py3Dmol code that shows the C-alpha trace and the ligand (Angstrom):
import py3Dmol

protein = """\
ATOM      1  CA  MET A   1     -16.656  57.233  69.392  1.00  0.00           C
ATOM      2  CA  ILE A   2     -16.485  53.680  70.848  1.00  0.00           C
ATOM      3  CA  ALA A   3     -19.261  51.509  69.550  1.00  0.00           C
ATOM      4  CA  LYS A   4     -21.106  49.599  72.245  1.00  0.00           C
ATOM      5  CA  ALA A   5     -18.557  47.502  74.043  1.00  0.00           C
ATOM      6  CA  ILE A   6     -21.229  44.944  75.236  1.00  0.00           C
ATOM      7  CA  GLU A   7     -24.342  44.223  73.183  1.00  0.00           C
ATOM      8  CA  TRP A   8     -26.955  41.527  73.465  1.00  0.00           C
ATOM      9  CA  LEU A   9     -28.139  40.589  69.924  1.00  0.00           C
ATOM     10  CA  ASP A  10     -31.102  38.218  70.564  1.00  0.00           C
ATOM     11  CA  GLY A  11     -29.433  34.940  71.323  1.00  0.00           C
ATOM     12  CA  LYS A  12     -25.838  36.022  71.263  1.00  0.00           C
ATOM     13  CA  LEU A  13     -23.471  38.381  72.921  1.00  0.00           C
ATOM     14  CA  MET A  14     -21.143  40.679  71.116  1.00  0.00           C
ATOM     15  CA  ILE A  15     -18.196  42.247  73.002  1.00  0.00           C
ATOM     16  CA  LEU A  16     -15.385  44.489  72.113  1.00  0.00           C
ATOM     17  CA  ASP A  17     -12.161  42.590  72.828  1.00  0.00           C
ATOM     18  CA  GLN A  18     -10.351  44.836  75.363  1.00  0.00           C
ATOM     19  CA  SER A  19      -7.214  42.724  75.249  1.00  0.00           C
ATOM     20  CA  ARG A  20      -6.499  43.984  71.639  1.00  0.00           C
ATOM     21  CA  LEU A  21      -7.072  47.674  72.354  1.00  0.00           C
ATOM     22  CA  PRO A  22      -5.965  50.218  71.373  1.00  0.00           C
ATOM     23  CA  TRP A  23      -4.324  48.701  68.262  1.00  0.00           C
ATOM     24  CA  GLU A  24      -7.228  46.707  66.955  1.00  0.00           C
ATOM     25  CA  GLN A  25     -11.008  47.083  67.496  1.00  0.00           C
ATOM     26  CA  ILE A  26     -12.199  43.626  67.260  1.00  0.00           C
ATOM     27  CA  PHE A  27     -15.742  42.509  68.154  1.00  0.00           C
ATOM     28  CA  ILE A  28     -16.204  38.886  69.184  1.00  0.00           C
ATOM     29  CA  ASP A  29     -19.501  36.977  68.977  1.00  0.00           C
ATOM     30  CA  LEU A  30     -20.126  34.712  71.939  1.00  0.00           C
ATOM     31  CA  ASP A  31     -22.956  32.239  71.455  1.00  0.00           C
ATOM     32  CA  ASN A  32     -22.382  29.864  74.399  1.00  0.00           C
ATOM     33  CA  HIS A  33     -21.543  30.307  78.037  1.00  0.00           C
ATOM     34  CA  HIS A  34     -18.153  28.543  77.852  1.00  0.00           C
ATOM     35  CA  ASP A  35     -16.843  31.142  75.580  1.00  0.00           C
ATOM     36  CA  VAL A  36     -18.136  33.894  77.858  1.00  0.00           C
ATOM     37  CA  VAL A  37     -16.403  32.364  80.832  1.00  0.00           C
ATOM     38  CA  LEU A  38     -13.115  32.172  78.774  1.00  0.00           C
ATOM     39  CA  ALA A  39     -13.519  35.896  77.663  1.00  0.00           C
ATOM     40  CA  ILE A  40     -13.827  36.926  81.340  1.00  0.00           C
ATOM     41  CA  LYS A  41     -10.864  34.717  82.428  1.00  0.00           C
ATOM     42  CA  GLU A  42      -8.701  36.054  79.571  1.00  0.00           C
ATOM     43  CA  MET A  43      -9.836  39.609  80.298  1.00  0.00           C
ATOM     44  CA  ARG A  44     -11.163  40.254  76.816  1.00  0.00           C
ATOM     45  CA  VAL A  45     -13.851  41.791  78.926  1.00  0.00           C
ATOM     46  CA  ARG A  46     -12.773  43.335  82.218  1.00  0.00           C
ATOM     47  CA  GLY A  47     -13.644  45.970  84.840  1.00  0.00           C
ATOM     48  CA  ALA A  48     -15.986  45.044  87.675  1.00  0.00           C
ATOM     49  CA  PRO A  49     -19.428  46.214  86.401  1.00  0.00           C
ATOM     50  CA  ALA A  50     -18.672  44.897  82.876  1.00  0.00           C
ATOM     51  CA  ILE A  51     -17.750  41.529  84.224  1.00  0.00           C
ATOM     52  CA  GLY A  52     -21.140  41.350  86.076  1.00  0.00           C
ATOM     53  CA  ILE A  53     -23.118  42.340  83.087  1.00  0.00           C
ATOM     54  CA  VAL A  54     -21.309  39.846  80.724  1.00  0.00           C
ATOM     55  CA  ALA A  55     -21.644  37.018  83.319  1.00  0.00           C
ATOM     56  CA  ALA A  56     -25.428  37.718  83.438  1.00  0.00           C
ATOM     57  CA  TYR A  57     -25.769  37.489  79.666  1.00  0.00           C
ATOM     58  CA  GLY A  58     -23.406  34.483  79.721  1.00  0.00           C
ATOM     59  CA  ILE A  59     -25.830  32.704  82.122  1.00  0.00           C
ATOM     60  CA  ALA A  60     -28.747  33.662  79.887  1.00  0.00           C
ATOM     61  CA  LEU A  61     -26.860  32.118  76.929  1.00  0.00           C
ATOM     62  CA  GLY A  62     -26.118  29.018  78.933  1.00  0.00           C
ATOM     63  CA  ALA A  63     -29.803  28.727  79.809  1.00  0.00           C
ATOM     64  CA  LEU A  64     -30.908  29.156  76.200  1.00  0.00           C
ATOM     65  CA  GLY A  65     -28.469  26.342  75.251  1.00  0.00           C
ATOM     66  CA  ILE A  66     -30.036  23.814  77.654  1.00  0.00           C
ATOM     67  CA  LYS A  67     -32.097  21.303  75.585  1.00  0.00           C
ATOM     68  CA  THR A  68     -34.353  19.660  78.152  1.00  0.00           C
ATOM     69  CA  ALA A  69     -37.989  20.801  78.707  1.00  0.00           C
ATOM     70  CA  ASN A  70     -38.032  19.092  82.159  1.00  0.00           C
ATOM     71  CA  ARG A  71     -37.837  21.874  84.821  1.00  0.00           C
ATOM     72  CA  ASP A  72     -35.801  19.891  87.313  1.00  0.00           C
ATOM     73  CA  ASP A  73     -33.232  18.708  84.724  1.00  0.00           C
ATOM     74  CA  PHE A  74     -33.033  22.251  83.393  1.00  0.00           C
ATOM     75  CA  LEU A  75     -32.314  23.649  86.918  1.00  0.00           C
ATOM     76  CA  VAL A  76     -29.532  21.047  87.485  1.00  0.00           C
ATOM     77  CA  GLN A  77     -27.833  22.202  84.237  1.00  0.00           C
ATOM     78  CA  LEU A  78     -28.418  25.789  84.938  1.00  0.00           C
ATOM     79  CA  ASN A  79     -26.684  25.467  88.215  1.00  0.00           C
ATOM     80  CA  GLN A  80     -23.589  24.064  86.457  1.00  0.00           C
ATOM     81  CA  VAL A  81     -23.617  27.076  84.139  1.00  0.00           C
ATOM     82  CA  MET A  82     -23.740  29.435  87.123  1.00  0.00           C
ATOM     83  CA  GLN A  83     -20.832  27.538  88.859  1.00  0.00           C
ATOM     84  CA  ALA A  84     -18.717  28.045  85.798  1.00  0.00           C
ATOM     85  CA  PHE A  85     -19.053  31.800  86.238  1.00  0.00           C
ATOM     86  CA  THR A  86     -18.453  31.664  89.944  1.00  0.00           C
ATOM     87  CA  ALA A  87     -15.044  30.175  89.271  1.00  0.00           C
ATOM     88  CA  SER A  88     -14.047  32.781  86.589  1.00  0.00           C
ATOM     89  CA  ARG A  89     -12.572  35.754  88.550  1.00  0.00           C
ATOM     90  CA  PRO A  90     -12.837  36.000  92.266  1.00  0.00           C
ATOM     91  CA  THR A  91     -12.364  39.672  93.331  1.00  0.00           C
ATOM     92  CA  ALA A  92     -14.981  41.842  91.555  1.00  0.00           C
ATOM     93  CA  VAL A  93     -18.150  41.358  93.618  1.00  0.00           C
ATOM     94  CA  ASN A  94     -20.315  42.585  90.698  1.00  0.00           C
ATOM     95  CA  LEU A  95     -19.838  39.122  89.310  1.00  0.00           C
ATOM     96  CA  PHE A  96     -21.327  37.479  92.340  1.00  0.00           C
ATOM     97  CA  GLN A  97     -24.125  40.036  92.685  1.00  0.00           C
ATOM     98  CA  ALA A  98     -25.042  39.325  89.089  1.00  0.00           C
ATOM     99  CA  ILE A  99     -25.031  35.603  89.583  1.00  0.00           C
ATOM    100  CA  ASN A 100     -27.267  35.990  92.661  1.00  0.00           C
ATOM    101  CA  ARG A 101     -29.724  38.196  90.718  1.00  0.00           C
ATOM    102  CA  MET A 102     -29.851  35.626  88.001  1.00  0.00           C
ATOM    103  CA  LYS A 103     -30.576  32.860  90.570  1.00  0.00           C
ATOM    104  CA  GLU A 104     -33.356  34.952  92.022  1.00  0.00           C
ATOM    105  CA  ALA A 105     -34.709  35.518  88.486  1.00  0.00           C
ATOM    106  CA  VAL A 106     -35.536  31.829  88.082  1.00  0.00           C
ATOM    107  CA  ARG A 107     -39.265  32.012  88.178  1.00  0.00           C
ATOM    108  CA  GLY A 108     -42.080  30.056  86.492  1.00  0.00           C
ATOM    109  CA  ASP A 109     -43.078  26.446  85.990  1.00  0.00           C
ATOM    110  CA  ASP A 110     -42.117  26.263  82.474  1.00  0.00           C
ATOM    111  CA  VAL A 111     -38.531  26.170  81.122  1.00  0.00           C
ATOM    112  CA  ALA A 112     -39.326  28.572  78.185  1.00  0.00           C
ATOM    113  CA  GLU A 113     -40.682  31.080  80.757  1.00  0.00           C
ATOM    114  CA  ILE A 114     -37.610  30.764  82.952  1.00  0.00           C
ATOM    115  CA  LYS A 115     -35.305  31.290  79.918  1.00  0.00           C
ATOM    116  CA  ARG A 116     -37.309  34.491  79.094  1.00  0.00           C
ATOM    117  CA  ALA A 117     -36.908  35.711  82.717  1.00  0.00           C
ATOM    118  CA  LEU A 118     -33.186  35.151  82.629  1.00  0.00           C
ATOM    119  CA  VAL A 119     -32.673  37.024  79.416  1.00  0.00           C
ATOM    120  CA  ASN A 120     -34.820  39.897  80.849  1.00  0.00           C
ATOM    121  CA  GLU A 121     -32.868  39.990  84.107  1.00  0.00           C
ATOM    122  CA  ALA A 122     -29.532  40.162  82.275  1.00  0.00           C
ATOM    123  CA  LYS A 123     -30.894  43.129  80.268  1.00  0.00           C
ATOM    124  CA  GLN A 124     -32.023  44.812  83.509  1.00  0.00           C
ATOM    125  CA  ILE A 125     -28.581  44.319  85.130  1.00  0.00           C
ATOM    126  CA  HIS A 126     -27.020  45.930  82.075  1.00  0.00           C
ATOM    127  CA  GLN A 127     -29.466  48.827  82.056  1.00  0.00           C
ATOM    128  CA  GLY A 128     -29.099  49.254  85.760  1.00  0.00           C
ATOM    129  CA  GLU A 129     -25.304  49.712  85.536  1.00  0.00           C
ATOM    130  CA  ILE A 130     -25.757  52.214  82.701  1.00  0.00           C
ATOM    131  CA  THR A 131     -28.076  54.295  84.859  1.00  0.00           C
ATOM    132  CA  ALA A 132     -25.895  53.925  88.022  1.00  0.00           C
ATOM    133  CA  THR A 133     -22.653  55.027  86.352  1.00  0.00           C
ATOM    134  CA  MET A 134     -24.402  57.996  84.705  1.00  0.00           C
ATOM    135  CA  GLN A 135     -25.909  59.033  88.097  1.00  0.00           C
ATOM    136  CA  LEU A 136     -22.740  58.541  90.130  1.00  0.00           C
ATOM    137  CA  SER A 137     -20.739  60.541  87.539  1.00  0.00           C
ATOM    138  CA  GLN A 138     -23.134  63.468  87.763  1.00  0.00           C
ATOM    139  CA  LEU A 139     -23.090  63.400  91.619  1.00  0.00           C
ATOM    140  CA  GLY A 140     -19.366  62.917  91.834  1.00  0.00           C
ATOM    141  CA  ALA A 141     -18.487  65.660  89.406  1.00  0.00           C
ATOM    142  CA  GLU A 142     -18.447  68.258  92.107  1.00  0.00           C
ATOM    143  CA  ILE A 143     -15.211  66.836  93.537  1.00  0.00           C
ATOM    144  CA  VAL A 144     -13.341  67.936  90.328  1.00  0.00           C
ATOM    145  CA  LYS A 145     -12.932  71.675  90.534  1.00  0.00           C
ATOM    146  CA  ASP A 146     -12.107  73.923  87.672  1.00  0.00           C
ATOM    147  CA  GLY A 147      -8.482  73.511  86.630  1.00  0.00           C
ATOM    148  CA  PHE A 148      -7.943  70.222  88.471  1.00  0.00           C
ATOM    149  CA  THR A 149      -5.430  67.636  87.309  1.00  0.00           C
ATOM    150  CA  VAL A 150      -6.711  64.160  88.346  1.00  0.00           C
ATOM    151  CA  LEU A 151      -4.624  61.036  88.687  1.00  0.00           C
ATOM    152  CA  THR A 152      -6.326  57.754  87.873  1.00  0.00           C
ATOM    153  CA  HIS A 153      -5.137  54.142  87.901  1.00  0.00           C
ATOM    154  CA  CYS A 154      -6.156  51.233  85.787  1.00  0.00           C
ATOM    155  CA  ASN A 155      -9.278  51.777  83.653  1.00  0.00           C
ATOM    156  CA  ALA A 156     -12.650  52.706  85.085  1.00  0.00           C
ATOM    157  CA  GLY A 157     -14.292  54.136  81.992  1.00  0.00           C
ATOM    158  CA  PRO A 158     -17.076  53.003  79.616  1.00  0.00           C
ATOM    159  CA  LEU A 159     -15.127  49.870  78.575  1.00  0.00           C
ATOM    160  CA  ALA A 160     -14.981  48.736  82.278  1.00  0.00           C
ATOM    161  CA  THR A 161     -18.683  49.470  82.982  1.00  0.00           C
ATOM    162  CA  ALA A 162     -20.603  49.146  79.655  1.00  0.00           C
ATOM    163  CA  GLY A 163     -22.009  52.544  80.826  1.00  0.00           C
ATOM    164  CA  TYR A 164     -20.590  56.038  81.237  1.00  0.00           C
ATOM    165  CA  GLY A 165     -17.689  54.912  83.528  1.00  0.00           C
ATOM    166  CA  THR A 166     -16.919  55.403  87.201  1.00  0.00           C
ATOM    167  CA  ALA A 167     -13.638  57.210  87.864  1.00  0.00           C
ATOM    168  CA  LEU A 168     -13.597  58.388  84.261  1.00  0.00           C
ATOM    169  CA  GLY A 169     -17.359  59.090  84.342  1.00  0.00           C
ATOM    170  CA  VAL A 170     -16.771  61.602  87.170  1.00  0.00           C
ATOM    171  CA  ILE A 171     -13.994  63.288  85.290  1.00  0.00           C
ATOM    172  CA  LYS A 172     -16.076  63.345  81.980  1.00  0.00           C
ATOM    173  CA  ALA A 173     -19.067  64.819  83.880  1.00  0.00           C
ATOM    174  CA  ALA A 174     -16.880  67.590  85.373  1.00  0.00           C
ATOM    175  CA  LYS A 175     -15.759  68.527  81.881  1.00  0.00           C
ATOM    176  CA  GLU A 176     -19.342  68.351  80.577  1.00  0.00           C
ATOM    177  CA  GLN A 177     -20.376  70.724  83.342  1.00  0.00           C
ATOM    178  CA  GLY A 178     -17.853  73.267  81.889  1.00  0.00           C
ATOM    179  CA  ARG A 179     -14.815  72.791  83.977  1.00  0.00           C
ATOM    180  CA  GLU A 180     -11.218  72.560  82.719  1.00  0.00           C
ATOM    181  CA  VAL A 181      -9.801  69.173  83.763  1.00  0.00           C
ATOM    182  CA  SER A 182      -6.820  67.144  82.788  1.00  0.00           C
ATOM    183  CA  VAL A 183      -5.633  63.619  83.787  1.00  0.00           C
ATOM    184  CA  PHE A 184      -2.431  61.763  84.590  1.00  0.00           C
ATOM    185  CA  ALA A 185      -3.053  58.046  83.793  1.00  0.00           C
ATOM    186  CA  THR A 186      -0.744  55.441  85.323  1.00  0.00           C
ATOM    187  CA  GLU A 187       0.178  52.741  82.829  1.00  0.00           C
ATOM    188  CA  THR A 188      -0.946  49.985  85.202  1.00  0.00           C
ATOM    189  CA  ARG A 189       1.463  47.072  85.008  1.00  0.00           C
ATOM    190  CA  PRO A 190       1.177  44.195  84.255  1.00  0.00           C
ATOM    191  CA  LEU A 191      -1.666  44.398  81.745  1.00  0.00           C
ATOM    192  CA  LEU A 192      -1.455  48.134  81.012  1.00  0.00           C
ATOM    193  CA  GLN A 193      -5.089  49.010  81.227  1.00  0.00           C
ATOM    194  CA  GLY A 194      -4.087  52.617  81.913  1.00  0.00           C
ATOM    195  CA  ALA A 195      -1.768  52.908  78.952  1.00  0.00           C
ATOM    196  CA  ARG A 196      -3.949  51.048  76.601  1.00  0.00           C
ATOM    197  CA  LEU A 197      -7.541  51.817  77.598  1.00  0.00           C
ATOM    198  CA  THR A 198      -7.715  54.904  79.786  1.00  0.00           C
ATOM    199  CA  THR A 199      -5.639  57.054  77.530  1.00  0.00           C
ATOM    200  CA  TRP A 200      -7.646  55.840  74.542  1.00  0.00           C
ATOM    201  CA  GLU A 201     -10.966  56.646  76.157  1.00  0.00           C
ATOM    202  CA  LEU A 202      -9.852  59.965  77.500  1.00  0.00           C
ATOM    203  CA  MET A 203      -8.388  60.996  74.106  1.00  0.00           C
ATOM    204  CA  GLN A 204     -11.666  60.154  72.511  1.00  0.00           C
ATOM    205  CA  ALA A 205     -13.551  62.212  75.107  1.00  0.00           C
ATOM    206  CA  GLY A 206     -11.255  65.252  74.300  1.00  0.00           C
ATOM    207  CA  ILE A 207      -9.710  65.220  77.822  1.00  0.00           C
ATOM    208  CA  PRO A 208      -6.071  66.076  78.033  1.00  0.00           C
ATOM    209  CA  VAL A 209      -4.184  63.006  79.415  1.00  0.00           C
ATOM    210  CA  THR A 210      -0.564  62.365  80.309  1.00  0.00           C
ATOM    211  CA  LEU A 211       0.569  58.788  80.474  1.00  0.00           C
ATOM    212  CA  ILE A 212       3.083  57.972  83.303  1.00  0.00           C
ATOM    213  CA  THR A 213       4.632  54.724  84.525  1.00  0.00           C
ATOM    214  CA  ASP A 214       3.198  53.540  87.880  1.00  0.00           C
ATOM    215  CA  SER A 215       6.461  54.493  89.591  1.00  0.00           C
ATOM    216  CA  MET A 216       6.262  58.095  88.623  1.00  0.00           C
ATOM    217  CA  ALA A 217       3.079  58.860  90.597  1.00  0.00           C
ATOM    218  CA  GLY A 218       4.934  59.885  93.791  1.00  0.00           C
ATOM    219  CA  TYR A 219       7.239  62.262  91.795  1.00  0.00           C
ATOM    220  CA  PHE A 220       4.323  64.180  90.343  1.00  0.00           C
ATOM    221  CA  MET A 221       2.343  64.260  93.644  1.00  0.00           C
ATOM    222  CA  ASN A 222       5.415  65.619  95.387  1.00  0.00           C
ATOM    223  CA  GLN A 223       5.778  68.212  92.614  1.00  0.00           C
ATOM    224  CA  ASP A 224       2.250  69.479  93.356  1.00  0.00           C
ATOM    225  CA  LYS A 225       1.091  68.393  89.918  1.00  0.00           C
ATOM    226  CA  ILE A 226      -1.914  66.358  91.068  1.00  0.00           C
ATOM    227  CA  ASP A 227      -5.080  67.853  92.750  1.00  0.00           C
ATOM    228  CA  CYS A 228      -6.785  64.590  93.485  1.00  0.00           C
ATOM    229  CA  VAL A 229      -6.801  60.846  92.813  1.00  0.00           C
ATOM    230  CA  ILE A 230      -9.898  59.069  91.592  1.00  0.00           C
ATOM    231  CA  VAL A 231     -10.035  55.295  91.047  1.00  0.00           C
ATOM    232  CA  GLY A 232     -12.716  52.699  90.552  1.00  0.00           C
ATOM    233  CA  ALA A 233     -13.235  49.590  92.665  1.00  0.00           C
ATOM    234  CA  ASP A 234     -13.747  45.867  92.377  1.00  0.00           C
ATOM    235  CA  ARG A 235     -15.160  45.380  95.895  1.00  0.00           C
ATOM    236  CA  ILE A 236     -15.852  47.655  98.799  1.00  0.00           C
ATOM    237  CA  ALA A 237     -16.239  46.095 102.244  1.00  0.00           C
ATOM    238  CA  ALA A 238     -18.757  47.386 104.824  1.00  0.00           C
ATOM    239  CA  ASN A 239     -16.113  49.383 106.686  1.00  0.00           C
ATOM    240  CA  GLY A 240     -15.055  51.147 103.421  1.00  0.00           C
ATOM    241  CA  ASP A 241     -11.883  49.133 102.659  1.00  0.00           C
ATOM    242  CA  VAL A 242     -11.464  49.119  98.844  1.00  0.00           C
ATOM    243  CA  ALA A 243     -10.147  46.350  96.585  1.00  0.00           C
ATOM    244  CA  ASN A 244      -8.993  47.743  93.275  1.00  0.00           C
ATOM    245  CA  LYS A 245      -6.201  47.071  90.760  1.00  0.00           C
ATOM    246  CA  ILE A 246      -2.816  46.278  92.211  1.00  0.00           C
ATOM    247  CA  GLY A 247      -0.970  49.526  92.905  1.00  0.00           C
ATOM    248  CA  THR A 248      -4.065  51.423  94.165  1.00  0.00           C
ATOM    249  CA  TYR A 249      -2.944  51.051  97.764  1.00  0.00           C
ATOM    250  CA  SER A 250       0.543  52.511  97.033  1.00  0.00           C
ATOM    251  CA  LEU A 251      -1.194  55.470  95.414  1.00  0.00           C
ATOM    252  CA  ALA A 252      -3.464  56.001  98.420  1.00  0.00           C
ATOM    253  CA  VAL A 253      -0.553  56.074 100.806  1.00  0.00           C
ATOM    254  CA  LEU A 254       1.335  58.542  98.527  1.00  0.00           C
ATOM    255  CA  ALA A 255      -1.720  60.670  98.294  1.00  0.00           C
ATOM    256  CA  LYS A 256      -2.219  60.822 102.053  1.00  0.00           C
ATOM    257  CA  GLU A 257       1.531  61.700 102.571  1.00  0.00           C
ATOM    258  CA  SER A 258       1.132  64.530  99.905  1.00  0.00           C
ATOM    259  CA  GLU A 259      -2.249  65.668 101.515  1.00  0.00           C
ATOM    260  CA  ILE A 260      -4.025  65.040  98.171  1.00  0.00           C
ATOM    261  CA  PRO A 261      -7.715  63.697  98.395  1.00  0.00           C
ATOM    262  CA  PHE A 262      -8.046  60.057  97.356  1.00  0.00           C
ATOM    263  CA  TYR A 263     -11.554  59.247  95.991  1.00  0.00           C
ATOM    264  CA  VAL A 264     -13.230  55.962  94.896  1.00  0.00           C
ATOM    265  CA  ALA A 265     -16.026  55.941  92.439  1.00  0.00           C
ATOM    266  CA  ALA A 266     -18.191  52.819  92.207  1.00  0.00           C
ATOM    267  CA  PRO A 267     -21.824  51.745  91.718  1.00  0.00           C
ATOM    268  CA  THR A 268     -23.530  50.172  94.733  1.00  0.00           C
ATOM    269  CA  SER A 269     -23.291  46.800  92.918  1.00  0.00           C
ATOM    270  CA  THR A 270     -19.477  46.925  93.943  1.00  0.00           C
ATOM    271  CA  ILE A 271     -20.311  47.182  97.699  1.00  0.00           C
ATOM    272  CA  ASP A 272     -20.138  43.950  99.632  1.00  0.00           C
ATOM    273  CA  ILE A 273     -21.853  44.517 102.864  1.00  0.00           C
ATOM    274  CA  SER A 274     -21.416  40.945 103.882  1.00  0.00           C
ATOM    275  CA  LEU A 275     -17.687  41.564 104.500  1.00  0.00           C
ATOM    276  CA  SER A 276     -16.978  43.641 107.619  1.00  0.00           C
ATOM    277  CA  SER A 277     -13.507  44.568 106.260  1.00  0.00           C
ATOM    278  CA  GLY A 278     -11.188  44.251 103.253  1.00  0.00           C
ATOM    279  CA  ALA A 279      -9.369  41.257 105.036  1.00  0.00           C
ATOM    280  CA  GLY A 280     -12.073  38.980 103.622  1.00  0.00           C
ATOM    281  CA  ILE A 281     -11.762  40.018  99.927  1.00  0.00           C
ATOM    282  CA  PRO A 282     -10.306  37.268  97.848  1.00  0.00           C
ATOM    283  CA  ILE A 283      -7.389  38.536  95.781  1.00  0.00           C
ATOM    284  CA  GLU A 284      -6.960  36.984  92.367  1.00  0.00           C
ATOM    285  CA  GLU A 285      -3.488  35.543  91.592  1.00  0.00           C
ATOM    286  CA  ARG A 286      -2.861  35.579  87.830  1.00  0.00           C
ATOM    287  CA  ASN A 287      -0.654  33.904  85.331  1.00  0.00           C
ATOM    288  CA  PRO A 288       3.097  34.711  86.003  1.00  0.00           C
ATOM    289  CA  GLU A 289       3.639  35.338  82.333  1.00  0.00           C
ATOM    290  CA  GLU A 290       1.627  38.545  82.687  1.00  0.00           C
ATOM    291  CA  VAL A 291       4.559  39.864  84.707  1.00  0.00           C
ATOM    292  CA  SER A 292       7.552  38.166  83.074  1.00  0.00           C
ATOM    293  CA  HIS A 293       6.381  39.195  79.609  1.00  0.00           C
ATOM    294  CA  ILE A 294       4.910  42.314  78.003  1.00  0.00           C
ATOM    295  CA  GLN A 295       2.631  41.651  75.104  1.00  0.00           C
ATOM    296  CA  GLY A 296       4.168  38.292  74.732  1.00  0.00           C
ATOM    297  CA  VAL A 297       7.801  39.528  74.755  1.00  0.00           C
ATOM    298  CA  PRO A 298       9.907  38.216  77.653  1.00  0.00           C
ATOM    299  CA  ILE A 299      11.378  40.809  79.937  1.00  0.00           C
ATOM    300  CA  ALA A 300      13.036  38.734  82.538  1.00  0.00           C
ATOM    301  CA  PRO A 301      15.236  35.547  82.656  1.00  0.00           C
ATOM    302  CA  GLU A 302      13.349  32.378  81.770  1.00  0.00           C
ATOM    303  CA  GLY A 303      12.235  30.587  84.975  1.00  0.00           C
ATOM    304  CA  VAL A 304      12.335  33.536  87.317  1.00  0.00           C
ATOM    305  CA  ARG A 305       9.955  33.204  90.252  1.00  0.00           C
ATOM    306  CA  VAL A 306       7.051  35.664  89.829  1.00  0.00           C
ATOM    307  CA  ALA A 307       4.175  36.912  92.065  1.00  0.00           C
ATOM    308  CA  ASN A 308       1.157  38.378  90.331  1.00  0.00           C
ATOM    309  CA  PRO A 309      -1.662  39.501  92.701  1.00  0.00           C
ATOM    310  CA  ALA A 310      -4.157  41.366  90.384  1.00  0.00           C
ATOM    311  CA  PHE A 311      -5.647  43.526  93.219  1.00  0.00           C
ATOM    312  CA  ASP A 312      -4.828  45.051  96.514  1.00  0.00           C
ATOM    313  CA  VAL A 313      -6.898  46.465  99.419  1.00  0.00           C
ATOM    314  CA  THR A 314      -6.729  50.086 100.424  1.00  0.00           C
ATOM    315  CA  PRO A 315      -7.764  50.618 104.044  1.00  0.00           C
ATOM    316  CA  HIS A 316     -10.684  52.971 104.474  1.00  0.00           C
ATOM    317  CA  HIS A 317      -8.719  55.532 106.435  1.00  0.00           C
ATOM    318  CA  TYR A 318      -6.864  56.410 103.197  1.00  0.00           C
ATOM    319  CA  VAL A 319     -10.171  57.013 101.330  1.00  0.00           C
ATOM    320  CA  SER A 320     -11.578  60.675 101.391  1.00  0.00           C
ATOM    321  CA  ALA A 321     -14.915  59.626 100.034  1.00  0.00           C
ATOM    322  CA  ILE A 322     -16.758  56.967  98.051  1.00  0.00           C
ATOM    323  CA  VAL A 323     -18.902  58.183  95.196  1.00  0.00           C
ATOM    324  CA  THR A 324     -21.883  56.065  94.361  1.00  0.00           C
ATOM    325  CA  GLU A 325     -25.160  56.573  92.459  1.00  0.00           C
ATOM    326  CA  LYS A 326     -27.004  56.926  95.818  1.00  0.00           C
ATOM    327  CA  GLY A 327     -24.707  59.592  97.193  1.00  0.00           C
ATOM    328  CA  ILE A 328     -21.209  60.485  98.301  1.00  0.00           C
ATOM    329  CA  VAL A 329     -20.183  58.539 101.395  1.00  0.00           C
ATOM    330  CA  ARG A 330     -17.545  59.622 103.837  1.00  0.00           C
ATOM    331  CA  GLU A 331     -16.312  58.280 107.310  1.00  0.00           C
ATOM    332  CA  PRO A 332     -17.843  56.549 109.134  1.00  0.00           C
ATOM    333  CA  TYR A 333     -18.194  54.294 106.121  1.00  0.00           C
ATOM    334  CA  SER A 334     -19.891  51.428 107.933  1.00  0.00           C
ATOM    335  CA  GLU A 335     -22.925  53.747 108.667  1.00  0.00           C
ATOM    336  CA  GLY A 336     -23.015  55.354 105.197  1.00  0.00           C
ATOM    337  CA  LEU A 337     -22.495  52.325 103.118  1.00  0.00           C
ATOM    338  CA  THR A 338     -24.970  50.151 105.111  1.00  0.00           C
ATOM    339  CA  LYS A 339     -27.562  52.879 104.605  1.00  0.00           C
ATOM    340  CA  ILE A 340     -27.205  53.107 100.888  1.00  0.00           C
ATOM    341  CA  VAL A 341     -27.347  49.369 100.198  1.00  0.00           C
ATOM    342  CA  SER A 342     -30.181  48.583 102.390  1.00  0.00           C
TER     343      SER A 342
END
"""
ligand_1 = """\
15
LIG
O -8.228 43.242 86.294
P -9.274 44.292 85.798
O -8.718 44.999 84.642
O -10.644 43.755 85.605
O -9.358 45.299 87.038
C -10.216 46.399 86.896
C -10.011 47.434 88.026
O -9.347 47.259 88.909
C -10.856 48.613 87.798
O -10.334 49.695 88.523
C -12.234 48.284 88.555
O -12.824 47.150 88.054
C -13.155 49.426 88.402
S -14.022 49.356 86.835
C -15.095 50.619 86.819
"""
view = py3Dmol.view(width=600, height=400)
view.addModel(protein, "pdb")
view.setStyle({"model": 0}, {"cartoon": {"style": "trace"}})
view.addModel(ligand_1, "xyz")
view.setStyle({"model": 1}, {"stick": {}})
view.zoomTo()
view.show()
C-alpha cells in the first residue's frame, strides 16, 4: 500500500514525490513555503485536490516562518506568501479555493493565534478532501456496473487527492461493493500520469488495468471494449464545462461518437461557480521540454517549435454526469451545480 502521500508533521510537510514514481518512492520534507511552491510547479505534487491541500499547508508553513510579532507587519508578509501560491499553477481551482479559505481563516489579534488558526484550517482542508472523495466514490460507484471496463485519463487516484481518489475512487468503490471491474488507462502524454501513476495505483488496489497510448482510445471504443469513461477535473464552470488534463476533450468527443457515457468525478472544491462557462478557465502552458523530451531524453529535433497546453475544456454537452460528494449532477448543470455549492 502507498504510505500517506501528504503528511503534516508539526511544523513541516512531507510529500511523496510523484515525479519519481513508479520507479522510486521518495518522500521529501518541505519546511518552508518557497519549496512547497516549487514542488507544485515542478509537479512533485499534482492533481487538483492535492495541490489545494499542499498549498494550504504551504501557507501555514510560510506563516510559521514569519518572525515579526507585529500583526500588521505579519499580515503584509503573509499576503506575499499567499501571492507566491497564486502564481504557482493557474488551472486547478482547488488551489484558489484553498488560498481563499486560508485568507478567511486569519482571525485573532495575536500573531501566534493567527498562526494556530492557519495550521488548523490547512488540516481541515485536508480532512475535508479525504471525506469528500470517500463520499463521492461511494455515491458514484453505481455508474460502474458488474463486468464494466472503464477508460480513464491522467491520474485521479489517491495520489492526486490525498484521499480515496475521484475517478479511481469511483472505480475502487464499485469493486469494493462486489462488482467485477477493469480499467483501460491512457498513458497521458506528455508527463505520463496515466502510465506512471494510474497503473501503479490500480495494480496496488488489485484492479485489472491495461495501459494504452492516448491515440489508441478511439480504436478500443470502436471495438466495443469500453463501457464508460470516468475522469477527474481541475475546474468545472457553472454550466458544467470541465477543464481536465489535455486529451480529455478528445476522449469525450470519441465517447459521444461511440455512444459511451462520459462521466466526471470531482469534489465540490473543484467547482467554480464564478465562471459561467469553460471559456473563462485559464489554461496552463508548460515547459516545451515536457513535449520534446521524455524523461529527459530528446525525441524531436533540437529547436523544434512546441506547444504544451496542460489542460483542455470539455463542453458540458459531452458530459453524461458529474459525480460529487453532494450528489450526481446531470443536465441542466447550471441548476444542479449552483444548488450543491450554495
Ligand atoms: O497536471 P496534473 O497532473 O496536475 O493534472 C491532473 C489532472 O488533470 C487530473 O485529472 C485532475 O487534477 C483530477 S485529480 C483528482
